[in-house]
PDB file of N, H, CA, C and O in Angstrom:
ATOM      1  N   MET A   1      51.357  77.796  99.399  1.00  0.00           N
ATOM      2  CA  MET A   1      52.629  78.071  99.927  1.00  0.00           C
ATOM      3  C   MET A   1      53.679  78.576  98.962  1.00  0.00           C
ATOM      4  O   MET A   1      54.616  79.242  99.403  1.00  0.00           O
ATOM      5  N   LEU A   2      53.588  78.321  97.768  1.00  0.00           N
ATOM      6  H   LEU A   2      52.827  77.781  97.409  1.00  0.00           H
ATOM      7  CA  LEU A   2      54.596  78.678  96.633  1.00  0.00           C
ATOM      8  C   LEU A   2      54.756  80.272  96.605  1.00  0.00           C
ATOM      9  O   LEU A   2      55.852  80.833  96.606  1.00  0.00           O
ATOM     10  N   PRO A   3      53.635  80.866  96.583  1.00  0.00           N
ATOM     11  CA  PRO A   3      53.875  82.394  96.457  1.00  0.00           C
ATOM     12  C   PRO A   3      54.854  82.986  97.567  1.00  0.00           C
ATOM     13  O   PRO A   3      55.524  83.991  97.330  1.00  0.00           O
ATOM     14  N   GLY A   4      54.902  82.385  98.670  1.00  0.00           N
ATOM     15  H   GLY A   4      54.358  81.568  98.863  1.00  0.00           H
ATOM     16  CA  GLY A   4      55.692  83.026  99.814  1.00  0.00           C
ATOM     17  C   GLY A   4      57.195  82.599  99.546  1.00  0.00           C
ATOM     18  O   GLY A   4      58.018  83.107 100.308  1.00  0.00           O
ATOM     19  N   ILE A   5      57.691  81.693  98.520  1.00  0.00           N
ATOM     20  H   ILE A   5      57.022  81.281  97.901  1.00  0.00           H
ATOM     21  CA  ILE A   5      59.020  81.403  98.421  1.00  0.00           C
ATOM     22  C   ILE A   5      59.683  82.512  97.691  1.00  0.00           C
ATOM     23  O   ILE A   5      59.157  83.032  96.707  1.00  0.00           O
ATOM     24  N   ARG A   6      60.857  82.885  98.174  1.00  0.00           N
ATOM     25  H   ARG A   6      61.285  82.463  98.973  1.00  0.00           H
ATOM     26  CA  ARG A   6      61.731  83.940  97.547  1.00  0.00           C
ATOM     27  C   ARG A   6      63.047  83.537  97.307  1.00  0.00           C
ATOM     28  O   ARG A   6      63.597  82.783  98.110  1.00  0.00           O
ATOM     29  N   GLY A   7      63.673  83.972  96.226  1.00  0.00           N
ATOM     30  H   GLY A   7      63.227  84.584  95.574  1.00  0.00           H
ATOM     31  CA  GLY A   7      65.074  83.870  96.100  1.00  0.00           C
ATOM     32  C   GLY A   7      65.961  84.981  96.099  1.00  0.00           C
ATOM     33  O   GLY A   7      65.514  86.105  95.873  1.00  0.00           O
ATOM     34  N   LEU A   8      67.253  84.778  96.343  1.00  0.00           N
ATOM     35  H   LEU A   8      67.616  83.865  96.527  1.00  0.00           H
ATOM     36  CA  LEU A   8      68.153  85.990  96.551  1.00  0.00           C
ATOM     37  C   LEU A   8      69.457  85.565  95.898  1.00  0.00           C
ATOM     38  O   LEU A   8      69.925  84.440  96.076  1.00  0.00           O
ATOM     39  N   ARG A   9      70.092  86.586  95.060  1.00  0.00           N
ATOM     40  H   ARG A   9      69.712  87.500  94.917  1.00  0.00           H
ATOM     41  CA  ARG A   9      71.240  86.352  94.447  1.00  0.00           C
ATOM     42  C   ARG A   9      72.173  87.331  94.999  1.00  0.00           C
ATOM     43  O   ARG A   9      71.837  88.512  95.088  1.00  0.00           O
ATOM     44  N   LEU A  10      73.347  86.913  95.384  1.00  0.00           N
ATOM     45  H   LEU A  10      73.620  85.953  95.312  1.00  0.00           H
ATOM     46  CA  LEU A  10      74.341  87.757  95.994  1.00  0.00           C
ATOM     47  C   LEU A  10      75.644  87.736  95.095  1.00  0.00           C
ATOM     48  O   LEU A  10      76.122  86.687  94.662  1.00  0.00           O
ATOM     49  N   ASP A  11      76.144  88.916  94.867  1.00  0.00           N
ATOM     50  H   ASP A  11      75.756  89.768  95.218  1.00  0.00           H
ATOM     51  CA  ASP A  11      77.451  89.097  94.123  1.00  0.00           C
ATOM     52  C   ASP A  11      78.455  89.384  95.228  1.00  0.00           C
ATOM     53  O   ASP A  11      78.226  90.292  96.026  1.00  0.00           O
ATOM     54  N   VAL A  12      79.544  88.657  95.306  1.00  0.00           N
ATOM     55  H   VAL A  12      79.730  87.918  94.657  1.00  0.00           H
ATOM     56  CA  VAL A  12      80.611  88.925  96.263  1.00  0.00           C
ATOM     57  C   VAL A  12      81.573  89.955  95.655  1.00  0.00           C
ATOM     58  O   VAL A  12      82.226  89.678  94.649  1.00  0.00           O
ATOM     59  N   THR A  13      81.655  91.103  96.248  1.00  0.00           N
ATOM     60  H   THR A  13      81.125  91.328  97.065  1.00  0.00           H
ATOM     61  CA  THR A  13      82.508  92.160  95.628  1.00  0.00           C
ATOM     62  C   THR A  13      83.839  92.194  96.417  1.00  0.00           C
ATOM     63  O   THR A  13      84.852  92.532  95.803  1.00  0.00           O
ATOM     64  N   GLU A  14      83.923  91.857  97.790  1.00  0.00           N
ATOM     65  H   GLU A  14      83.100  91.583  98.288  1.00  0.00           H
ATOM     66  CA  GLU A  14      85.149  92.017  98.376  1.00  0.00           C
ATOM     67  C   GLU A  14      85.106  90.936  99.626  1.00  0.00           C
ATOM     68  O   GLU A  14      84.098  90.661 100.277  1.00  0.00           O
ATOM     69  N   VAL A  15      86.271  90.450  99.791  1.00  0.00           N
ATOM     70  H   VAL A  15      87.090  90.673  99.262  1.00  0.00           H
ATOM     71  CA  VAL A  15      86.666  89.469 100.987  1.00  0.00           C
ATOM     72  C   VAL A  15      87.618  89.933 101.918  1.00  0.00           C
ATOM     73  O   VAL A  15      88.663  90.426 101.493  1.00  0.00           O
ATOM     74  N   ARG A  16      87.398  89.842 103.165  1.00  0.00           N
ATOM     75  H   ARG A  16      86.550  89.441 103.511  1.00  0.00           H
ATOM     76  CA  ARG A  16      88.275  90.431 104.065  1.00  0.00           C
ATOM     77  C   ARG A  16      88.525  89.046 104.983  1.00  0.00           C
ATOM     78  O   ARG A  16      87.598  88.356 105.407  1.00  0.00           O
ATOM     79  N   ALA A  17      89.827  88.791 105.190  1.00  0.00           N
ATOM     80  H   ALA A  17      90.580  89.351 104.845  1.00  0.00           H
ATOM     81  CA  ALA A  17      90.275  87.682 105.889  1.00  0.00           C
ATOM     82  C   ALA A  17      91.250  87.991 106.919  1.00  0.00           C
ATOM     83  O   ALA A  17      92.020  88.944 106.800  1.00  0.00           O
ATOM     84  N   LYS A  18      91.243  87.193 107.959  1.00  0.00           N
ATOM     85  H   LYS A  18      90.617  86.419 108.056  1.00  0.00           H
ATOM     86  CA  LYS A  18      92.246  87.249 109.013  1.00  0.00           C
ATOM     87  C   LYS A  18      92.910  85.997 109.179  1.00  0.00           C
ATOM     88  O   LYS A  18      92.265  84.953 109.262  1.00  0.00           O
ATOM     89  N   PHE A  19      94.256  86.033 109.238  1.00  0.00           N
ATOM     90  H   PHE A  19      94.781  86.882 109.171  1.00  0.00           H
ATOM     91  CA  PHE A  19      95.055  84.994 109.418  1.00  0.00           C
ATOM     92  C   PHE A  19      95.113  84.604 110.878  1.00  0.00           C
ATOM     93  O   PHE A  19      95.490  85.429 111.711  1.00  0.00           O
ATOM     94  N   LYS A  20      94.765  83.414 111.210  1.00  0.00           N
ATOM     95  H   LYS A  20      94.458  82.744 110.533  1.00  0.00           H
ATOM     96  CA  LYS A  20      94.857  82.814 112.722  1.00  0.00           C
ATOM     97  C   LYS A  20      96.237  82.074 112.926  1.00  0.00           C
ATOM     98  O   LYS A  20      96.591  81.108 112.249  1.00  0.00           O
ATOM     99  N   TYR A  21      96.931  82.617 113.890  1.00  0.00           N
ATOM    100  H   TYR A  21      96.643  83.401 114.440  1.00  0.00           H
ATOM    101  CA  TYR A  21      98.311  82.109 113.934  1.00  0.00           C
ATOM    102  C   TYR A  21      98.414  80.917 114.866  1.00  0.00           C
ATOM    103  O   TYR A  21      99.519  80.398 115.017  1.00  0.00           O
ATOM    104  N   ASP A  22      97.287  80.411 115.544  1.00  0.00           N
ATOM    105  H   ASP A  22      96.389  80.834 115.422  1.00  0.00           H
ATOM    106  CA  ASP A  22      97.210  79.239 116.488  1.00  0.00           C
ATOM    107  C   ASP A  22      98.434  79.197 117.443  1.00  0.00           C
ATOM    108  O   ASP A  22      99.262  78.287 117.417  1.00  0.00           O
ATOM    109  N   ASP A  23      98.479  80.283 118.305  1.00  0.00           N
ATOM    110  H   ASP A  23      97.806  81.022 118.325  1.00  0.00           H
ATOM    111  CA  ASP A  23      99.530  80.188 119.218  1.00  0.00           C
ATOM    112  C   ASP A  23      99.398  79.067 120.350  1.00  0.00           C
ATOM    113  O   ASP A  23     100.296  78.894 121.174  1.00  0.00           O
ATOM    114  N   HIS A  24      98.359  78.404 120.338  1.00  0.00           N
ATOM    115  H   HIS A  24      97.630  78.544 119.669  1.00  0.00           H
ATOM    116  CA  HIS A  24      98.201  77.253 121.268  1.00  0.00           C
ATOM    117  C   HIS A  24      98.806  75.961 120.576  1.00  0.00           C
ATOM    118  O   HIS A  24      98.815  74.947 121.274  1.00  0.00           O
ATOM    119  N   LYS A  25      99.267  75.881 119.406  1.00  0.00           N
ATOM    120  H   LYS A  25      99.259  76.705 118.839  1.00  0.00           H
ATOM    121  CA  LYS A  25      99.729  74.832 118.811  1.00  0.00           C
ATOM    122  C   LYS A  25     101.255  74.750 119.276  1.00  0.00           C
ATOM    123  O   LYS A  25     101.859  75.739 119.690  1.00  0.00           O
ATOM    124  N   PRO A  26     101.835  73.450 119.166  1.00  0.00           N
ATOM    125  CA  PRO A  26     103.171  73.203 119.492  1.00  0.00           C
ATOM    126  C   PRO A  26     104.147  74.005 118.670  1.00  0.00           C
ATOM    127  O   PRO A  26     103.855  74.187 117.488  1.00  0.00           O
ATOM    128  N   VAL A  27     105.263  74.504 119.141  1.00  0.00           N
ATOM    129  H   VAL A  27     105.500  74.356 120.101  1.00  0.00           H
ATOM    130  CA  VAL A  27     106.182  75.273 118.573  1.00  0.00           C
ATOM    131  C   VAL A  27     106.679  74.388 117.112  1.00  0.00           C
ATOM    132  O   VAL A  27     106.906  74.949 116.040  1.00  0.00           O
ATOM    133  N   GLU A  28     106.762  73.214 117.299  1.00  0.00           N
ATOM    134  H   GLU A  28     106.577  72.759 118.170  1.00  0.00           H
ATOM    135  CA  GLU A  28     107.322  72.522 116.221  1.00  0.00           C
ATOM    136  C   GLU A  28     106.409  72.511 115.027  1.00  0.00           C
ATOM    137  O   GLU A  28     106.879  72.540 113.889  1.00  0.00           O
ATOM    138  N   GLN A  29     105.009  72.467 115.274  1.00  0.00           N
ATOM    139  H   GLN A  29     104.627  72.443 116.198  1.00  0.00           H
ATOM    140  CA  GLN A  29     103.956  72.476 114.262  1.00  0.00           C
ATOM    141  C   GLN A  29     103.880  73.870 113.748  1.00  0.00           C
ATOM    142  O   GLN A  29     103.552  74.067 112.578  1.00  0.00           O
ATOM    143  N   ARG A  30     104.184  74.915 114.611  1.00  0.00           N
ATOM    144  H   ARG A  30     104.450  74.755 115.562  1.00  0.00           H
ATOM    145  CA  ARG A  30     104.052  76.408 113.945  1.00  0.00           C
ATOM    146  C   ARG A  30     105.337  76.583 113.110  1.00  0.00           C
ATOM    147  O   ARG A  30     105.287  77.220 112.058  1.00  0.00           O
ATOM    148  N   THR A  31     106.495  76.031 113.553  1.00  0.00           N
ATOM    149  H   THR A  31     106.536  75.514 114.408  1.00  0.00           H
ATOM    150  CA  THR A  31     107.688  76.255 112.727  1.00  0.00           C
ATOM    151  C   THR A  31     107.490  75.668 111.423  1.00  0.00           C
ATOM    152  O   THR A  31     107.849  76.226 110.386  1.00  0.00           O
ATOM    153  N   ASP A  32     106.856  74.419 111.477  1.00  0.00           N
ATOM    154  H   ASP A  32     106.564  73.965 112.320  1.00  0.00           H
ATOM    155  CA  ASP A  32     106.678  73.510 110.011  1.00  0.00           C
ATOM    156  C   ASP A  32     105.658  74.415 109.203  1.00  0.00           C
ATOM    157  O   ASP A  32     105.813  74.511 107.985  1.00  0.00           O
ATOM    158  N   THR A  33     104.644  75.067 109.820  1.00  0.00           N
ATOM    159  H   THR A  33     104.518  74.989 110.809  1.00  0.00           H
ATOM    160  CA  THR A  33     103.707  75.804 108.981  1.00  0.00           C
ATOM    161  C   THR A  33     104.485  76.830 108.437  1.00  0.00           C
ATOM    162  O   THR A  33     104.463  76.895 107.208  1.00  0.00           O
ATOM    163  N   ALA A  34     105.251  77.749 109.109  1.00  0.00           N
ATOM    164  H   ALA A  34     105.270  77.696 110.108  1.00  0.00           H
ATOM    165  CA  ALA A  34     106.024  78.843 108.496  1.00  0.00           C
ATOM    166  C   ALA A  34     106.973  78.316 107.322  1.00  0.00           C
ATOM    167  O   ALA A  34     107.097  78.901 106.246  1.00  0.00           O
ATOM    168  N   ARG A  35     107.586  77.201 107.656  1.00  0.00           N
ATOM    169  H   ARG A  35     107.484  76.727 108.530  1.00  0.00           H
ATOM    170  CA  ARG A  35     108.438  76.507 106.503  1.00  0.00           C
ATOM    171  C   ARG A  35     107.682  76.269 105.249  1.00  0.00           C
ATOM    172  O   ARG A  35     108.048  76.590 104.119  1.00  0.00           O
ATOM    173  N   ARG A  36     106.521  75.632 105.604  1.00  0.00           N
ATOM    174  H   ARG A  36     106.224  75.371 106.523  1.00  0.00           H
ATOM    175  CA  ARG A  36     105.712  75.282 104.266  1.00  0.00           C
ATOM    176  C   ARG A  36     105.110  76.446 103.492  1.00  0.00           C
ATOM    177  O   ARG A  36     104.901  76.412 102.279  1.00  0.00           O
ATOM    178  N   LEU A  37     104.828  77.559 104.351  1.00  0.00           N
ATOM    179  H   LEU A  37     104.998  77.587 105.336  1.00  0.00           H
ATOM    180  CA  LEU A  37     104.331  78.878 103.785  1.00  0.00           C
ATOM    181  C   LEU A  37     105.492  79.478 103.012  1.00  0.00           C
ATOM    182  O   LEU A  37     105.273  79.951 101.896  1.00  0.00           O
ATOM    183  N   THR A  38     106.743  79.490 103.545  1.00  0.00           N
ATOM    184  H   THR A  38     106.921  79.105 104.451  1.00  0.00           H
ATOM    185  CA  THR A  38     107.874  80.059 102.700  1.00  0.00           C
ATOM    186  C   THR A  38     108.169  79.101 101.372  1.00  0.00           C
ATOM    187  O   THR A  38     108.445  79.585 100.274  1.00  0.00           O
ATOM    188  N   GLU A  39     108.085  77.878 101.593  1.00  0.00           N
ATOM    189  H   GLU A  39     107.861  77.485 102.485  1.00  0.00           H
ATOM    190  CA  GLU A  39     108.222  76.964 100.416  1.00  0.00           C
ATOM    191  C   GLU A  39     107.096  77.303  99.238  1.00  0.00           C
ATOM    192  O   GLU A  39     107.395  77.357  98.045  1.00  0.00           O
ATOM    193  N   ARG A  40     105.963  77.489  99.678  1.00  0.00           N
ATOM    194  H   ARG A  40     105.721  77.445 100.647  1.00  0.00           H
ATOM    195  CA  ARG A  40     104.827  77.673  98.732  1.00  0.00           C
ATOM    196  C   ARG A  40     105.034  79.151  98.025  1.00  0.00           C
ATOM    197  O   ARG A  40     104.903  79.263  96.806  1.00  0.00           O
ATOM    198  N   GLY A  41     105.347  80.214  98.815  1.00  0.00           N
ATOM    199  H   GLY A  41     105.454  80.124  99.805  1.00  0.00           H
ATOM    200  CA  GLY A  41     105.699  81.422  98.322  1.00  0.00           C
ATOM    201  C   GLY A  41     104.760  82.160  97.573  1.00  0.00           C
ATOM    202  O   GLY A  41     105.228  82.970  96.773  1.00  0.00           O
ATOM    203  N   THR A  42     103.551  82.055  97.657  1.00  0.00           N
ATOM    204  H   THR A  42     103.170  81.397  98.306  1.00  0.00           H
ATOM    205  CA  THR A  42     102.416  82.720  96.997  1.00  0.00           C
ATOM    206  C   THR A  42     101.904  83.932  97.784  1.00  0.00           C
ATOM    207  O   THR A  42     101.815  83.867  99.010  1.00  0.00           O
ATOM    208  N   ALA A  43     101.570  85.020  97.113  1.00  0.00           N
ATOM    209  H   ALA A  43     101.642  85.072  96.117  1.00  0.00           H
ATOM    210  CA  ALA A  43     101.021  86.312  97.583  1.00  0.00           C
ATOM    211  C   ALA A  43     101.596  86.613  99.022  1.00  0.00           C
ATOM    212  O   ALA A  43     102.787  86.924  99.064  1.00  0.00           O
ATOM    213  N   LEU A  44     100.914  86.560 100.165  1.00  0.00           N
ATOM    214  H   LEU A  44      99.947  86.307 100.131  1.00  0.00           H
ATOM    215  CA  LEU A  44     101.406  86.872 101.323  1.00  0.00           C
ATOM    216  C   LEU A  44     101.974  85.870 102.290  1.00  0.00           C
ATOM    217  O   LEU A  44     101.890  85.964 103.514  1.00  0.00           O
ATOM    218  N   ASP A  45     102.584  84.864 101.598  1.00  0.00           N
ATOM    219  H   ASP A  45     102.653  84.787 100.603  1.00  0.00           H
ATOM    220  CA  ASP A  45     102.974  83.695 102.256  1.00  0.00           C
ATOM    221  C   ASP A  45     104.267  83.945 103.142  1.00  0.00           C
ATOM    222  O   ASP A  45     104.465  83.446 104.250  1.00  0.00           O
ATOM    223  N   ALA A  46     105.114  84.806 102.458  1.00  0.00           N
ATOM    224  H   ALA A  46     104.954  85.212 101.558  1.00  0.00           H
ATOM    225  CA  ALA A  46     106.385  85.165 103.085  1.00  0.00           C
ATOM    226  C   ALA A  46     106.218  86.102 104.396  1.00  0.00           C
ATOM    227  O   ALA A  46     106.734  85.804 105.473  1.00  0.00           O
ATOM    228  N   PRO A  47     105.550  87.103 104.218  1.00  0.00           N
ATOM    229  CA  PRO A  47     105.283  87.985 105.491  1.00  0.00           C
ATOM    230  C   PRO A  47     104.456  87.245 106.584  1.00  0.00           C
ATOM    231  O   PRO A  47     104.630  87.531 107.768  1.00  0.00           O
ATOM    232  N   THR A  48     103.494  86.230 106.174  1.00  0.00           N
ATOM    233  H   THR A  48     103.352  85.997 105.211  1.00  0.00           H
ATOM    234  CA  THR A  48     102.772  85.461 107.224  1.00  0.00           C
ATOM    235  C   THR A  48     103.732  84.652 107.798  1.00  0.00           C
ATOM    236  O   THR A  48     103.750  84.672 109.029  1.00  0.00           O
ATOM    237  N   ALA A  49     104.607  83.880 107.190  1.00  0.00           N
ATOM    238  H   ALA A  49     104.592  83.863 106.190  1.00  0.00           H
ATOM    239  CA  ALA A  49     105.624  83.052 107.713  1.00  0.00           C
ATOM    240  C   ALA A  49     106.525  83.715 108.719  1.00  0.00           C
ATOM    241  O   ALA A  49     106.789  83.214 109.812  1.00  0.00           O
ATOM    242  N   ALA A  50     106.969  84.835 108.301  1.00  0.00           N
ATOM    243  H   ALA A  50     106.755  85.242 107.413  1.00  0.00           H
ATOM    244  CA  ALA A  50     107.787  85.716 109.133  1.00  0.00           C
ATOM    245  C   ALA A  50     107.085  86.155 110.477  1.00  0.00           C
ATOM    246  O   ALA A  50     107.650  86.110 111.570  1.00  0.00           O
ATOM    247  N   GLN A  51     105.883  86.553 110.286  1.00  0.00           N
ATOM    248  H   GLN A  51     105.424  86.589 109.398  1.00  0.00           H
ATOM    249  CA  GLN A  51     105.071  86.838 111.608  1.00  0.00           C
ATOM    250  C   GLN A  51     104.825  85.598 112.365  1.00  0.00           C
ATOM    251  O   GLN A  51     104.773  85.687 113.592  1.00  0.00           O
ATOM    252  N   GLN A  52     104.679  84.542 111.842  1.00  0.00           N
ATOM    253  H   GLN A  52     104.722  84.470 110.846  1.00  0.00           H
ATOM    254  CA  GLN A  52     104.526  83.276 112.600  1.00  0.00           C
ATOM    255  C   GLN A  52     105.786  82.936 113.415  1.00  0.00           C
ATOM    256  O   GLN A  52     105.730  82.505 114.567  1.00  0.00           O
ATOM    257  N   LEU A  53     106.976  83.169 112.709  1.00  0.00           N
ATOM    258  H   LEU A  53     107.021  83.519 111.773  1.00  0.00           H
ATOM    259  CA  LEU A  53     108.236  82.888 113.440  1.00  0.00           C
ATOM    260  C   LEU A  53     108.448  83.892 114.576  1.00  0.00           C
ATOM    261  O   LEU A  53     108.969  83.497 115.619  1.00  0.00           O
ATOM    262  N   ARG A  54     108.071  85.171 114.433  1.00  0.00           N
ATOM    263  H   ARG A  54     107.647  85.492 113.586  1.00  0.00           H
ATOM    264  CA  ARG A  54     108.224  86.138 115.369  1.00  0.00           C
ATOM    265  C   ARG A  54     107.289  85.852 116.538  1.00  0.00           C
ATOM    266  O   ARG A  54     107.625  86.290 117.639  1.00  0.00           O
ATOM    267  N   ARG A  55     106.202  85.194 116.428  1.00  0.00           N
ATOM    268  H   ARG A  55     105.930  84.838 115.534  1.00  0.00           H
ATOM    269  CA  ARG A  55     105.355  84.852 117.507  1.00  0.00           C
ATOM    270  C   ARG A  55     105.639  83.390 118.222  1.00  0.00           C
ATOM    271  O   ARG A  55     104.833  82.898 119.012  1.00  0.00           O
ATOM    272  N   LEU A  56     106.639  82.878 117.924  1.00  0.00           N
ATOM    273  H   LEU A  56     107.294  83.278 117.282  1.00  0.00           H
ATOM    274  CA  LEU A  56     106.964  81.509 118.578  1.00  0.00           C
ATOM    275  C   LEU A  56     107.063  81.439 120.057  1.00  0.00           C
ATOM    276  O   LEU A  56     106.906  80.402 120.701  1.00  0.00           O
ATOM    277  N   ASP A  57     107.353  82.689 120.592  1.00  0.00           N
ATOM    278  H   ASP A  57     107.481  83.531 120.069  1.00  0.00           H
ATOM    279  CA  ASP A  57     107.597  82.715 122.048  1.00  0.00           C
ATOM    280  C   ASP A  57     106.180  82.766 122.840  1.00  0.00           C
ATOM    281  O   ASP A  57     106.060  82.630 124.058  1.00  0.00           O
ATOM    282  N   ARG A  58     105.104  82.996 121.886  1.00  0.00           N
ATOM    283  H   ARG A  58     105.202  83.107 120.897  1.00  0.00           H
ATOM    284  CA  ARG A  58     103.838  83.115 122.518  1.00  0.00           C
ATOM    285  C   ARG A  58     103.268  81.775 122.503  1.00  0.00           C
ATOM    286  O   ARG A  58     102.805  81.381 121.433  1.00  0.00           O
ATOM    287  N   VAL A  59     103.226  80.969 123.579  1.00  0.00           N
ATOM    288  H   VAL A  59     103.603  81.288 124.448  1.00  0.00           H
ATOM    289  CA  VAL A  59     102.683  79.782 123.720  1.00  0.00           C
ATOM    290  C   VAL A  59     101.678  79.706 124.863  1.00  0.00           C
ATOM    291  O   VAL A  59     101.993  80.169 125.959  1.00  0.00           O
ATOM    292  N   GLY A  60     100.463  79.138 124.664  1.00  0.00           N
ATOM    293  H   GLY A  60     100.206  78.761 123.774  1.00  0.00           H
ATOM    294  CA  GLY A  60      99.589  78.947 125.757  1.00  0.00           C
ATOM    295  C   GLY A  60      98.205  78.785 125.208  1.00  0.00           C
ATOM    296  O   GLY A  60      97.975  78.958 124.012  1.00  0.00           O
ATOM    297  N   THR A  61      97.271  78.449 126.086  1.00  0.00           N
ATOM    298  H   THR A  61      97.458  78.308 127.058  1.00  0.00           H
ATOM    299  CA  THR A  61      95.952  78.402 125.784  1.00  0.00           C
ATOM    300  C   THR A  61      95.184  79.668 126.091  1.00  0.00           C
ATOM    301  O   THR A  61      94.968  80.057 127.239  1.00  0.00           O
ATOM    302  N   TRP A  62      94.732  80.369 124.849  1.00  0.00           N
ATOM    303  H   TRP A  62      94.908  80.054 123.916  1.00  0.00           H
ATOM    304  CA  TRP A  62      94.237  81.704 124.989  1.00  0.00           C
ATOM    305  C   TRP A  62      92.801  81.581 124.972  1.00  0.00           C
ATOM    306  O   TRP A  62      92.276  80.836 124.145  1.00  0.00           O
ATOM    307  N   LYS A  63      92.010  82.331 125.924  1.00  0.00           N
ATOM    308  H   LYS A  63      92.437  82.937 126.596  1.00  0.00           H
ATOM    309  CA  LYS A  63      90.636  82.263 125.788  1.00  0.00           C
ATOM    310  C   LYS A  63      90.064  83.611 125.126  1.00  0.00           C
ATOM    311  O   LYS A  63      90.609  84.697 125.324  1.00  0.00           O
ATOM    312  N   SER A  64      88.990  83.464 124.372  1.00  0.00           N
ATOM    313  H   SER A  64      88.547  82.582 124.211  1.00  0.00           H
ATOM    314  CA  SER A  64      88.571  84.630 123.715  1.00  0.00           C
ATOM    315  C   SER A  64      87.382  85.212 124.469  1.00  0.00           C
ATOM    316  O   SER A  64      86.845  86.245 124.070  1.00  0.00           O
TER     317      SER A  64
END
């Protein structure tokens, strides 16, 4: 069986991510998340916090 074993090495060259805004979470929790992002202040934290605050009126259970 050993001749059938193969290995594979992958080099990650790019990562694409999407921020999940969790619109189903309580407004208080989402406000606190935006506050903590603003305090942390790295990379895209400020724009992400601003987007989270703009979305506060979107509350509900969303189905994908």
